[in-house]
Structures are given as C-alpha cells and as structure tokens.
N, C-alpha and C positions, 0 to 999 in steps of 0.2 A: 545478409544479416541486417536487421533493422533494430536500432536502439531507440528507446523512449526515455525522456528525462522526467523523473518524478522527484518529489520533495519529501525528504525524511521528516517524519512527524516530530521527532525528539529535538534535533538540532538544526532543522531547516536546511540542511545541506542537500545538494543534488544526488540522486541515485540514478544510474543509467542501467536500464534493464533490456536485455535482448528479448524481443517479443516472441521469438521462437522457443524460448526456454521458460515461459510463464506456465506454471503448473495449475494455479488457481488464483482467483481474485474474489474477495468478498468484503462487504462493508461491515463495520463494527459500530454499534451505537454507543452513546455515552454510558459509562459504567458508574453507578452510584453506590456509595457506601456511607451509611449514616447520614443520608441527606445531602452529601457533597459529591461532586463529580471527581472521581479518582482517576478516570481515564477518558479523555475526550474522544468524540466520534472520529473515526478514521477509516481508511481502506487498507486491507492487508493484501500484499502481492507476494506470492511465493514462487520461487523458481525451482526447476527440476533438479538442479545441481546441489541444492542445500536442503537439509531437513530441519532448519531452525524455526519453522513456523511462518516465515515470511517477513517482509519489510512492512513496517507501519508507515503509510504515506498520507499526505494531506489531500491529494487529488481524489475526486469522487469516482465511482465506478463508470459513470457516463463519460467523464473526461478521459479516463484511461482507455476506454474502448474506442473513443474517437481518435486518440493518439495512435492506437494500434492500427487503425484503418488507413 
C-alpha cells in the first residue's frame, strides 16, 4: 500500500490517499458566475470506496501523477 499526501482545497488540511484505490483524477477550471470566480481551479481525486464525487485538492494533475510514481 502506498499513500500520497494531498492538500484539501477548502481548509488546506492534508488528505492521505491510497494510490491503489484512486478511481479517477481530473482538473476543474475556474467557475465563473456573474463575472466573478465562484469556485477556483482545482483537481478532483475520487477513490473507489466512496461515491461522493471525490476530494477537491490543490495539487495539479502532473504533481499527483508524479507522487503516484
């Protein structure tokens, strides 16, 4: 088992994810409503054991993939 440490987007707390349980990873761009950013760009990491849509993290896709290797 290999764990990677990621940073929660909302409260900047660490999240430890088992790389063997990652179901999908994708980047989300800034979300704009009425000319303002309502959700900043982030990466979403989902694990196979939850169906909550995934964790919103600060790290980019490239950083996460390098941590997995």
